[in-house]
C-alpha positions as a LaTeX table, in Angstrom:
\begin{tabular}{lrrr}
\hline
Residue & $x$ (\AA) & $y$ (\AA) & $z$ (\AA) \\
\hline
Unk1 & 7.34 & 4.88 & 3.62 \\
Unk2 & 9.19 & 6.11 & 0.70 \\
Unk3 & 12.47 & 6.27 & $-0.98$ \\
Unk4 & 14.39 & 8.43 & $-3.37$ \\
Unk5 & 17.95 & 8.26 & $-4.56$ \\
Unk6 & 20.57 & 8.59 & $-1.84$ \\
Unk7 & 23.98 & 10.14 & $-2.41$ \\
Unk8 & 26.64 & 11.55 & $-0.16$ \\
Unk9 & 24.51 & 14.63 & 0.43 \\
Unk10 & 20.94 & 13.48 & $-0.10$ \\
Unk11 & 19.24 & 11.05 & 2.24 \\
Unk12 & 16.07 & 9.15 & 1.90 \\
Unk13 & 14.18 & 8.80 & 5.06 \\
Unk14 & 11.38 & 6.32 & 4.88 \\
Unk15 & 9.03 & 5.16 & 7.50 \\
Unk16 & 5.76 & 3.36 & 7.97 \\
Unk17 & 3.80 & 5.58 & 5.83 \\
Unk18 & 5.74 & 8.54 & 4.61 \\
Unk19 & 8.02 & 10.08 & 2.12 \\
Unk20 & 10.64 & 12.73 & 2.39 \\
Unk21 & 14.00 & 13.80 & 1.05 \\
Unk22 & 16.36 & 15.12 & 3.71 \\
Unk23 & 19.33 & 17.21 & 2.63 \\
Unk24 & 22.37 & 16.64 & 4.82 \\
Unk25 & 23.43 & 20.19 & 4.14 \\
Unk26 & 26.61 & 21.69 & 5.50 \\
Unk27 & 27.98 & 20.38 & 8.83 \\
Unk28 & 27.89 & 23.92 & 10.22 \\
Unk29 & 24.09 & 23.79 & 10.09 \\
Unk30 & 24.22 & 21.25 & 12.91 \\
Unk31 & 27.39 & 22.29 & 14.73 \\
Unk32 & 26.84 & 22.76 & 18.49 \\
Unk33 & 26.85 & 26.47 & 19.27 \\
Unk34 & 25.47 & 26.94 & 22.74 \\
Unk35 & 21.82 & 27.93 & 22.31 \\
Unk36 & 19.81 & 27.89 & 19.11 \\
Unk37 & 17.48 & 30.71 & 18.12 \\
Unk38 & 14.67 & 29.40 & 20.33 \\
Unk39 & 16.73 & 28.66 & 23.39 \\
Unk40 & 17.27 & 24.97 & 22.67 \\
Unk41 & 20.29 & 23.14 & 24.07 \\
Unk42 & 23.45 & 22.31 & 22.19 \\
Unk43 & 24.68 & 18.71 & 22.02 \\
Unk44 & 27.81 & 16.78 & 21.18 \\
Unk45 & 25.82 & 14.71 & 18.70 \\
Unk46 & 22.97 & 15.63 & 16.39 \\
Unk47 & 20.65 & 13.93 & 13.96 \\
Unk48 & 21.11 & 14.57 & 10.25 \\
Unk49 & 18.35 & 12.20 & 9.06 \\
Unk50 & 15.40 & 10.47 & 10.66 \\
Unk51 & 12.92 & 7.71 & 9.85 \\
Unk52 & 9.75 & 6.59 & 11.64 \\
Unk53 & 8.21 & 3.12 & 11.64 \\
Unk54 & 4.96 & 1.76 & 13.02 \\
Unk55 & 6.21 & 1.92 & 16.63 \\
Unk56 & 9.88 & 2.94 & 16.50 \\
Unk57 & 12.11 & 5.64 & 15.06 \\
Unk58 & 15.78 & 5.96 & 14.09 \\
Unk59 & 18.28 & 8.70 & 13.29 \\
Unk60 & 21.65 & 8.95 & 11.58 \\
Unk61 & 24.12 & 10.73 & 13.83 \\
Unk62 & 26.68 & 13.42 & 13.15 \\
Unk63 & 29.30 & 14.10 & 15.83 \\
Unk64 & 32.52 & 16.06 & 16.10 \\
Unk65 & 35.09 & 15.58 & 13.34 \\
Unk66 & 36.89 & 12.27 & 13.67 \\
Unk67 & 34.36 & 10.87 & 16.14 \\
Unk68 & 33.53 & 7.14 & 15.73 \\
Unk69 & 29.86 & 8.12 & 16.15 \\
Unk70 & 29.74 & 9.88 & 12.78 \\
Unk71 & 27.40 & 7.97 & 10.47 \\
Unk72 & 26.16 & 5.66 & 13.22 \\
Unk73 & 22.48 & 4.95 & 13.74 \\
Unk74 & 20.45 & 5.27 & 16.92 \\
Unk75 & 16.89 & 3.99 & 17.37 \\
Unk76 & 14.17 & 4.29 & 20.00 \\
Unk77 & 10.69 & 2.90 & 20.71 \\
Unk78 & 9.46 & $-0.70$ & 20.46 \\
Unk79 & 12.07 & $-3.45$ & 20.18 \\
Unk80 & 9.88 & $-6.56$ & 20.26 \\
Unk81 & 11.39 & $-7.81$ & 16.99 \\
Unk82 & 14.84 & $-6.31$ & 17.41 \\
Unk83 & 13.99 & $-3.28$ & 15.30 \\
Unk84 & 16.18 & $-1.04$ & 17.48 \\
Unk85 & 19.25 & $-3.09$ & 16.57 \\
Unk86 & 19.86 & $-4.39$ & 20.10 \\
Unk87 & 18.93 & $-7.62$ & 21.88 \\
Unk88 & 15.17 & $-7.45$ & 22.66 \\
Unk89 & 15.54 & $-9.81$ & 25.61 \\
Unk90 & 17.68 & $-7.15$ & 27.29 \\
Unk91 & 15.98 & $-4.04$ & 25.87 \\
Unk92 & 12.32 & $-4.69$ & 24.99 \\
Unk93 & 11.80 & $-0.97$ & 24.33 \\
Unk94 & 13.53 & 2.34 & 24.94 \\
Unk95 & 12.37 & 5.99 & 24.81 \\
Unk96 & 16.05 & 6.98 & 24.69 \\
Unk97 & 17.93 & 6.43 & 21.40 \\
Unk98 & 20.26 & 3.42 & 21.57 \\
Unk99 & 23.13 & 2.69 & 19.14 \\
Unk100 & 22.39 & $-0.01$ & 16.57 \\
Unk101 & 24.71 & $-3.00$ & 17.02 \\
Unk102 & 27.00 & $-4.40$ & 14.34 \\
Unk103 & 28.21 & $-7.91$ & 13.56 \\
Unk104 & 31.72 & $-6.68$ & 12.84 \\
Unk105 & 32.23 & $-3.75$ & 15.24 \\
Unk106 & 30.77 & $-2.10$ & 18.31 \\
Unk107 & 28.15 & $-0.10$ & 16.44 \\
Unk108 & 26.63 & $-0.04$ & 12.97 \\
Unk109 & 28.05 & 2.88 & 10.96 \\
Unk110 & 28.39 & 4.17 & 7.43 \\
Unk111 & 24.66 & 4.82 & 7.09 \\
Unk112 & 23.46 & 7.19 & 4.36 \\
Unk113 & 19.69 & 6.64 & 4.47 \\
Unk114 & 17.11 & 4.81 & 6.61 \\
Unk115 & 13.82 & 3.03 & 5.99 \\
Unk116 & 11.56 & 1.68 & 8.75 \\
Unk117 & 8.52 & $-0.55$ & 8.56 \\
Unk118 & 6.46 & $-2.60$ & 10.99 \\
Unk119 & 8.96 & $-4.40$ & 13.21 \\
Unk120 & 11.92 & $-3.90$ & 10.90 \\
Unk121 & 14.59 & $-1.39$ & 9.90 \\
Unk122 & 16.93 & $-0.95$ & 6.94 \\
Unk123 & 19.92 & 1.26 & 6.25 \\
Unk124 & 21.42 & 2.14 & 2.89 \\
Unk125 & 25.17 & 2.62 & 3.37 \\
Unk126 & 27.40 & 5.23 & 1.79 \\
Unk127 & 28.88 & 2.52 & $-0.44$ \\
Unk128 & 25.37 & 1.53 & $-1.66$ \\
Unk129 & 24.85 & $-1.74$ & 0.20 \\
Unk130 & 21.58 & $-2.52$ & 1.98 \\
Unk131 & 21.55 & $-3.78$ & 5.59 \\
Unk132 & 18.39 & $-4.69$ & 7.52 \\
Unk133 & 17.47 & $-5.86$ & 11.02 \\
Unk134 & 14.35 & $-6.79$ & 12.98 \\
Unk135 & 11.39 & $-8.47$ & 11.30 \\
Unk136 & 10.79 & $-7.66$ & 7.64 \\
Unk137 & 7.43 & $-8.89$ & 6.39 \\
Unk138 & 7.66 & $-11.10$ & 3.32 \\
Unk139 & 11.42 & $-11.63$ & 3.25 \\
Unk140 & 13.49 & $-14.57$ & 4.38 \\
Unk141 & 11.92 & $-17.32$ & 2.30 \\
Unk142 & 11.89 & $-15.86$ & $-1.20$ \\
Unk143 & 14.50 & $-14.53$ & $-3.57$ \\
Unk144 & 15.00 & $-11.34$ & $-1.52$ \\
Unk145 & 16.22 & $-12.11$ & 1.98 \\
Unk146 & 18.77 & $-11.28$ & 4.64 \\
Unk147 & 22.05 & $-13.17$ & 4.60 \\
Unk148 & 21.83 & $-13.85$ & 8.35 \\
Unk149 & 18.39 & $-14.16$ & 9.88 \\
Unk150 & 19.64 & $-14.87$ & 13.41 \\
Unk151 & 19.97 & $-13.04$ & 15.62 \\
Unk152 & 17.40 & $-10.86$ & 13.92 \\
Unk153 & 18.43 & $-7.72$ & 15.79 \\
Unk154 & 21.90 & $-7.54$ & 14.21 \\
Unk155 & 22.06 & $-5.80$ & 10.80 \\
Unk156 & 22.68 & $-8.17$ & 7.91 \\
Unk157 & 23.14 & $-7.55$ & 4.20 \\
Unk158 & 20.21 & $-8.13$ & 1.88 \\
Unk159 & 20.49 & $-10.70$ & $-0.94$ \\
Unk160 & 18.75 & $-11.00$ & $-4.26$ \\
Unk161 & 18.73 & $-14.62$ & $-5.42$ \\
Unk162 & 21.63 & $-15.44$ & $-3.06$ \\
Unk163 & 23.80 & $-12.59$ & $-4.35$ \\
Unk164 & 24.39 & $-9.49$ & $-2.26$ \\
Unk165 & 22.39 & $-6.50$ & $-3.44$ \\
Unk166 & 24.96 & $-3.97$ & $-4.68$ \\
Unk167 & 24.69 & $-0.48$ & $-6.10$ \\
Unk168 & 21.45 & 0.12 & $-4.19$ \\
Unk169 & 20.17 & 3.66 & $-4.71$ \\
Unk170 & 17.10 & 3.61 & $-2.49$ \\
Unk171 & 14.88 & 1.55 & $-0.19$ \\
Unk172 & 11.33 & 1.81 & 1.14 \\
Unk173 & 9.51 & $-0.32$ & 3.70 \\
Unk174 & 5.78 & $-0.76$ & 4.31 \\
Unk175 & 3.60 & $-2.79$ & 6.61 \\
Unk176 & 3.55 & $-5.89$ & 4.39 \\
Unk177 & 6.66 & $-5.54$ & 2.27 \\
Unk178 & 9.35 & $-3.33$ & 0.85 \\
Unk179 & 11.21 & $-2.27$ & $-2.27$ \\
Unk180 & 14.84 & $-1.61$ & $-3.16$ \\
Unk181 & 16.27 & $-0.08$ & $-6.31$ \\
Unk182 & 19.62 & $-0.31$ & $-7.99$ \\
Unk183 & 20.88 & 1.14 & $-11.25$ \\
Unk184 & 19.10 & $-1.56$ & $-13.25$ \\
Unk185 & 15.83 & $-2.51$ & $-11.61$ \\
Unk186 & 13.30 & $-2.09$ & $-8.83$ \\
Unk187 & 12.82 & $-5.25$ & $-6.77$ \\
Unk188 & 10.13 & $-5.69$ & $-4.13$ \\
Unk189 & 9.05 & $-8.26$ & $-1.60$ \\
Unk190 & 5.79 & $-8.69$ & 0.28 \\
Unk191 & 3.39 & $-10.98$ & 2.09 \\
Unk192 & $-0.23$ & $-11.00$ & 3.13 \\
Unk193 & $-3.36$ & $-10.19$ & 1.14 \\
Unk194 & $-2.74$ & $-7.47$ & $-1.40$ \\
Unk195 & 0.92 & $-7.01$ & $-0.50$ \\
Unk196 & 3.20 & $-5.44$ & $-3.05$ \\
Unk197 & 2.68 & $-8.43$ & $-5.36$ \\
Unk198 & 6.30 & $-9.43$ & $-5.60$ \\
Unk199 & 8.42 & $-12.04$ & $-3.87$ \\
Unk200 & 11.85 & $-10.90$ & $-4.95$ \\
Unk201 & 10.96 & $-10.26$ & $-8.57$ \\
Unk202 & 11.69 & $-7.14$ & $-10.54$ \\
Unk203 & 8.73 & $-4.80$ & $-10.90$ \\
Unk204 & 7.73 & $-4.18$ & $-14.50$ \\
Unk205 & 8.81 & $-0.58$ & $-14.48$ \\
Unk206 & 12.03 & 1.19 & $-15.50$ \\
Unk207 & 13.71 & 4.58 & $-15.02$ \\
Unk208 & 12.44 & 4.84 & $-11.44$ \\
Unk209 & 13.52 & 7.96 & $-9.57$ \\
Unk210 & 11.44 & 7.48 & $-6.42$ \\
Unk211 & 9.27 & 4.84 & $-4.76$ \\
Unk212 & 6.99 & 4.71 & $-1.72$ \\
Unk213 & 5.31 & 1.78 & 0.03 \\
Unk214 & 2.06 & 1.91 & 2.01 \\
Unk215 & 0.31 & $-0.76$ & 4.01 \\
Unk216 & $-0.03$ & $-3.10$ & 1.05 \\
Unk217 & 0.49 & $-1.00$ & $-2.05$ \\
Unk218 & 3.35 & 0.88 & $-3.65$ \\
Unk219 & 3.84 & 3.88 & $-5.93$ \\
Unk220 & 6.80 & 5.11 & $-7.94$ \\
Unk221 & 7.85 & 8.03 & $-10.09$ \\
Unk222 & 9.20 & 6.96 & $-13.47$ \\
Unk223 & 10.58 & 8.81 & $-16.48$ \\
Unk224 & 10.07 & 5.75 & $-18.67$ \\
Unk225 & 7.91 & 7.70 & $-21.13$ \\
Unk226 & 9.78 & 10.99 & $-20.82$ \\
Unk227 & 8.10 & 13.34 & $-18.35$ \\
Unk228 & 7.94 & 12.19 & $-14.70$ \\
Unk229 & 4.85 & 10.07 & $-14.10$ \\
Unk230 & 3.36 & 8.48 & $-10.96$ \\
Unk231 & 2.42 & 4.80 & $-11.16$ \\
Unk232 & 0.98 & 2.61 & $-8.39$ \\
Unk233 & 0.28 & $-1.08$ & $-7.84$ \\
Unk234 & $-0.86$ & $-3.57$ & $-5.18$ \\
Unk235 & $-3.96$ & $-3.40$ & $-2.99$ \\
Unk236 & $-6.60$ & $-1.07$ & $-4.41$ \\
Unk237 & $-9.47$ & $-1.64$ & $-2.00$ \\
Unk238 & $-9.76$ & 2.11 & $-1.34$ \\
Unk239 & $-8.54$ & 3.36 & $-4.73$ \\
Unk240 & $-5.04$ & 3.95 & $-3.36$ \\
Unk241 & $-3.42$ & 2.93 & $-6.67$ \\
Unk242 & $-5.40$ & 5.65 & $-8.46$ \\
Unk243 & $-7.51$ & 3.10 & $-10.34$ \\
Unk244 & $-11.29$ & 2.53 & $-10.03$ \\
Unk245 & $-12.12$ & 0.71 & $-6.82$ \\
Unk246 & $-13.88$ & $-1.99$ & $-8.83$ \\
Unk247 & $-10.32$ & $-3.25$ & $-9.38$ \\
Unk248 & $-9.33$ & $-4.47$ & $-5.91$ \\
Unk249 & $-5.74$ & $-5.36$ & $-6.85$ \\
Unk250 & $-3.30$ & $-4.08$ & $-9.45$ \\
Unk251 & $-0.50$ & $-6.52$ & $-10.25$ \\
Unk252 & 1.38 & $-4.08$ & $-12.48$ \\
Unk253 & 2.20 & $-0.39$ & $-12.02$ \\
Unk254 & $-0.67$ & 1.72 & $-13.36$ \\
Unk255 & $-0.46$ & 5.45 & $-14.25$ \\
Unk256 & $-2.09$ & 8.00 & $-11.96$ \\
Unk257 & $-3.90$ & 10.94 & $-13.55$ \\
Unk258 & $-1.42$ & 13.64 & $-12.50$ \\
Unk259 & 1.08 & 15.85 & $-14.31$ \\
Unk260 & 4.33 & 17.39 & $-13.11$ \\
Unk261 & 4.92 & 14.93 & $-10.27$ \\
Unk262 & 8.08 & 15.70 & $-8.25$ \\
Unk263 & 7.50 & 13.63 & $-5.08$ \\
Unk264 & 5.53 & 10.50 & $-4.22$ \\
Unk265 & 4.47 & 9.30 & $-0.77$ \\
Unk266 & 2.40 & 6.43 & 0.62 \\
Unk267 & 1.17 & 5.32 & 4.02 \\
Unk268 & $-1.64$ & 3.17 & 5.31 \\
Unk269 & $-4.18$ & 3.01 & 2.49 \\
Unk270 & $-3.38$ & 6.45 & 1.05 \\
Unk271 & $-1.08$ & 7.80 & $-1.65$ \\
Unk272 & $-0.01$ & 11.43 & $-2.10$ \\
Unk273 & 2.07 & 13.32 & $-4.63$ \\
Unk274 & 3.60 & 16.77 & $-4.80$ \\
Unk275 & 3.34 & 18.32 & $-8.25$ \\
Unk276 & 4.27 & 21.52 & $-10.09$ \\
Unk277 & 0.80 & 21.84 & $-11.57$ \\
Unk278 & $-1.96$ & 23.36 & $-9.43$ \\
Unk279 & $-5.30$ & 24.05 & $-11.18$ \\
Unk280 & $-6.17$ & 26.55 & $-8.45$ \\
Unk281 & $-2.86$ & 28.41 & $-8.82$ \\
Unk282 & $-1.08$ & 27.60 & $-12.12$ \\
Unk283 & 2.69 & 27.54 & $-11.93$ \\
Unk284 & 2.83 & 26.69 & $-8.22$ \\
Unk285 & 3.34 & 23.41 & $-6.40$ \\
Unk286 & 0.33 & 21.46 & $-5.19$ \\
Unk287 & $-0.24$ & 18.26 & $-3.20$ \\
Unk288 & $-2.77$ & 15.61 & $-4.21$ \\
Unk289 & $-3.90$ & 12.55 & $-2.22$ \\
Unk290 & $-6.10$ & 9.59 & $-3.11$ \\
Unk291 & $-7.31$ & 6.42 & $-1.39$ \\
Unk292 & $-8.91$ & 6.00 & 2.03 \\
Unk293 & $-10.60$ & 9.04 & 3.55 \\
Unk294 & $-12.68$ & 7.94 & 6.53 \\
Unk295 & $-10.37$ & 9.92 & 8.86 \\
Unk296 & $-9.84$ & 12.96 & 6.64 \\
Unk297 & $-6.63$ & 11.57 & 5.10 \\
Unk298 & $-7.14$ & 13.37 & 1.78 \\
Unk299 & $-6.72$ & 16.82 & 3.33 \\
Unk300 & $-9.86$ & 18.47 & 1.91 \\
Unk301 & $-12.89$ & 18.99 & 4.21 \\
Unk302 & $-15.13$ & 19.30 & 1.15 \\
Unk303 & $-14.49$ & 15.66 & 0.23 \\
Unk304 & $-16.72$ & 13.49 & 2.41 \\
Unk305 & $-16.44$ & 10.21 & 0.53 \\
Unk306 & $-14.89$ & 7.40 & 2.60 \\
Unk307 & $-12.47$ & 6.71 & $-0.25$ \\
Unk308 & $-11.68$ & 7.82 & $-3.79$ \\
Unk309 & $-9.26$ & 6.91 & $-6.56$ \\
Unk310 & $-9.31$ & 10.49 & $-7.90$ \\
Unk311 & $-6.33$ & 12.65 & $-6.84$ \\
Unk312 & $-7.70$ & 15.31 & $-4.48$ \\
Unk313 & $-5.88$ & 18.60 & $-3.89$ \\
Unk314 & $-4.91$ & 19.21 & $-0.25$ \\
Unk315 & $-6.10$ & 22.61 & 1.01 \\
Unk316 & $-3.30$ & 24.10 & 3.10 \\
Unk317 & $-3.90$ & 26.89 & 5.59 \\
Unk318 & $-2.40$ & 30.34 & 5.09 \\
Unk319 & $-1.92$ & 30.07 & 1.33 \\
Unk320 & 1.38 & 28.22 & 1.81 \\
Unk321 & 2.83 & 25.56 & $-0.47$ \\
Unk322 & 4.37 & 22.23 & 0.54 \\
Unk323 & 8.02 & 21.36 & $-0.09$ \\
Unk324 & 8.01 & 17.79 & 1.29 \\
Unk325 & 5.53 & 15.11 & 2.43 \\
Unk326 & 5.29 & 12.55 & 5.25 \\
Unk327 & 2.46 & 10.04 & 5.69 \\
Unk328 & 1.66 & 7.84 & 8.68 \\
Unk329 & $-0.94$ & 5.14 & 9.06 \\
Unk330 & $-3.96$ & 7.46 & 8.81 \\
Unk331 & $-2.51$ & 10.95 & 9.07 \\
Unk332 & $-0.27$ & 13.02 & 6.83 \\
Unk333 & 2.02 & 16.04 & 7.21 \\
Unk334 & 3.79 & 18.47 & 4.92 \\
Unk335 & 6.83 & 20.66 & 5.38 \\
Unk336 & 5.71 & 24.10 & 4.27 \\
Unk337 & 7.41 & 26.89 & 2.37 \\
Unk338 & 7.74 & 28.94 & 5.58 \\
Unk339 & 9.54 & 26.04 & 7.38 \\
Unk340 & 6.55 & 25.14 & 9.55 \\
Unk341 & 4.68 & 21.80 & 9.42 \\
Unk342 & 1.00 & 21.26 & 8.69 \\
Unk343 & $-0.74$ & 17.94 & 9.42 \\
Unk344 & $-4.18$ & 16.50 & 8.76 \\
Unk345 & $-6.18$ & 13.29 & 9.19 \\
Unk346 & $-6.60$ & 11.05 & 12.22 \\
Unk347 & $-5.47$ & 12.63 & 15.48 \\
Unk348 & $-6.45$ & 9.87 & 17.90 \\
Unk349 & $-2.82$ & 9.56 & 19.05 \\
Unk350 & $-2.08$ & 13.29 & 18.52 \\
Unk351 & 0.25 & 12.94 & 15.48 \\
Unk352 & $-1.01$ & 16.32 & 14.21 \\
Unk353 & 0.84 & 18.09 & 17.04 \\
Unk354 & $-2.01$ & 20.37 & 18.07 \\
Unk355 & $-3.77$ & 21.43 & 21.26 \\
Unk356 & $-7.17$ & 20.70 & 19.72 \\
Unk357 & $-9.10$ & 17.71 & 21.14 \\
Unk358 & $-8.08$ & 14.37 & 19.66 \\
Unk359 & $-10.24$ & 13.14 & 16.82 \\
Unk360 & $-9.74$ & 13.78 & 13.13 \\
Unk361 & $-9.76$ & 16.77 & 10.82 \\
Unk362 & $-9.27$ & 16.92 & 7.08 \\
Unk363 & $-8.11$ & 20.54 & 7.28 \\
Unk364 & $-4.30$ & 20.86 & 7.58 \\
Unk365 & $-3.19$ & 22.78 & 10.68 \\
Unk366 & 0.22 & 23.93 & 11.90 \\
Unk367 & 2.18 & 21.77 & 14.36 \\
Unk368 & 2.88 & 23.39 & 17.73 \\
Unk369 & 5.79 & 23.15 & 20.17 \\
Unk370 & 5.76 & 23.64 & 23.94 \\
Unk371 & 8.74 & 25.70 & 25.12 \\
Unk372 & 8.74 & 26.45 & 28.86 \\
Unk373 & 4.98 & 26.06 & 29.07 \\
Unk374 & 4.33 & 28.41 & 26.15 \\
Unk375 & 2.81 & 26.74 & 23.07 \\
Unk376 & 3.58 & 28.24 & 19.66 \\
Unk377 & 3.92 & 27.08 & 16.06 \\
Unk378 & 7.17 & 25.15 & 15.59 \\
Unk379 & 9.50 & 27.13 & 13.27 \\
Unk380 & 12.65 & 26.41 & 11.24 \\
Unk381 & 11.84 & 22.79 & 10.33 \\
Unk382 & 14.37 & 21.19 & 7.98 \\
Unk383 & 12.88 & 17.73 & 7.45 \\
Unk384 & 10.17 & 15.46 & 8.83 \\
Unk385 & 8.99 & 11.85 & 8.86 \\
Unk386 & 5.83 & 10.04 & 9.89 \\
Unk387 & 4.95 & 6.44 & 10.65 \\
Unk388 & 2.10 & 4.74 & 12.46 \\
Unk389 & 0.62 & 7.42 & 14.70 \\
Unk390 & 3.88 & 9.31 & 15.30 \\
Unk391 & 5.60 & 12.21 & 13.53 \\
Unk392 & 9.19 & 13.45 & 13.96 \\
Unk393 & 11.13 & 16.44 & 12.64 \\
Unk394 & 14.60 & 18.01 & 12.51 \\
Unk395 & 15.01 & 21.79 & 12.73 \\
Unk396 & 17.68 & 23.99 & 11.15 \\
Unk397 & 20.60 & 24.65 & 13.51 \\
Unk398 & 19.07 & 22.52 & 16.26 \\
Unk399 & 20.75 & 19.24 & 17.33 \\
Unk400 & 17.53 & 17.76 & 18.73 \\
Unk401 & 14.95 & 15.53 & 17.08 \\
Unk402 & 11.36 & 16.54 & 17.84 \\
Unk403 & 8.56 & 13.95 & 17.91 \\
Unk404 & 4.87 & 13.94 & 18.78 \\
Unk405 & 1.89 & 11.60 & 18.70 \\
Unk406 & 1.67 & 7.93 & 19.63 \\
Unk407 & 4.15 & 6.95 & 22.32 \\
Unk408 & 2.98 & 3.63 & 23.78 \\
Unk409 & 6.46 & 2.14 & 23.30 \\
Unk410 & 8.46 & 5.35 & 23.66 \\
Unk411 & 8.60 & 5.98 & 19.89 \\
Unk412 & 8.02 & 9.71 & 20.43 \\
Unk413 & 11.10 & 9.78 & 22.64 \\
Unk414 & 9.27 & 10.24 & 25.94 \\
Unk415 & 8.47 & 7.86 & 28.80 \\
Unk416 & 6.27 & 5.15 & 27.29 \\
Unk417 & 2.53 & 5.08 & 27.81 \\
Unk418 & 1.41 & 8.68 & 27.27 \\
Unk419 & 0.65 & 10.33 & 23.94 \\
Unk420 & 2.72 & 13.43 & 23.15 \\
Unk421 & 0.40 & 16.23 & 21.97 \\
Unk422 & 3.09 & 18.75 & 20.96 \\
Unk423 & 6.46 & 18.52 & 19.27 \\
Unk424 & 8.88 & 17.52 & 22.05 \\
Unk425 & 12.64 & 17.01 & 22.04 \\
Unk426 & 14.02 & 13.47 & 22.13 \\
Unk427 & 16.71 & 13.09 & 24.80 \\
Unk428 & 20.09 & 11.88 & 23.53 \\
\hline
\end{tabular}
């Protein structure tokens, strides 16, 4: 779950355990044109941004010019708490994306970025307001809450001390809380042991350019002291804040021993960062992870410790570098410089998108796609997201969303109940 600044052309897509910037690009990149380079179908609508939660996923839609569907949001998967934006008594779950409802019109539109957590969803609008629906852990009784709690499945604006949050530049949701930023401050909310420490109060950090929320901890990039620096706070049971594990909880953001940080991500009990400083290859990007490691979450087979607070460099296959990160509950993925995806960690629900037997592996491996019974590495990936045990991606020039992994509620876009071992297209 992570956030960065959202503008008219940059989206933040945040899910239960991941972090990624998705560039909307030029509309022609998604314009229907018959068949794409791999024989995929065209469509009248296409996704321009995605987000993945613990057991659901959502996408922002682009349609033909002038279509009322432009900027609308569709969600699929579990809807127990109304996280799909429709009445759960009528639609308890759906493997097919359904339009998010609106209190003022037929569908919720004007979305610029999405953030999903456990049982809840949020959308940052193009005019920088924050709307949320479903169940958001730790909000509703404190100083950060939704204006209208009932019905929970209809999007409602978020308030800070009974005033509508305005000028919001980013949002991130985790399992036990969330954070939102405006031009002046970063405010967070949370509940449960070791949540993000804050019930509507401003975090003691300034000049935040990016934030990510894990199960019960958070990390941010700040330029408060000049150069970009990663700082983390909250639950530190596994060293996920980058501090010694003898400190089980950090109430204030603490610096992580990394230089040149350009992206921050968090999920489960793990934190990761993409940097411009690699000791093994100076002058090139590198990815470091720290925190829990009992399922290979740190991405280095040589590290056998069950957890560590020391940033550990991820060892990617093929000598490639990462350009974006996505973290689920106990797995992680990276968009690579050759537009493929590599994943590592727990594969019990197949979120690594491989034909290898389910289990776990700390060594990153390339995600595969089944096309007509032939399994090959999935090419031309534009952006990706991860949450829970599911991963989803958007490809260049392809209107489909591709998901794989856990699918017990249809969150991978297939008939519920069966895990999805390879990247598979979600039906619109």
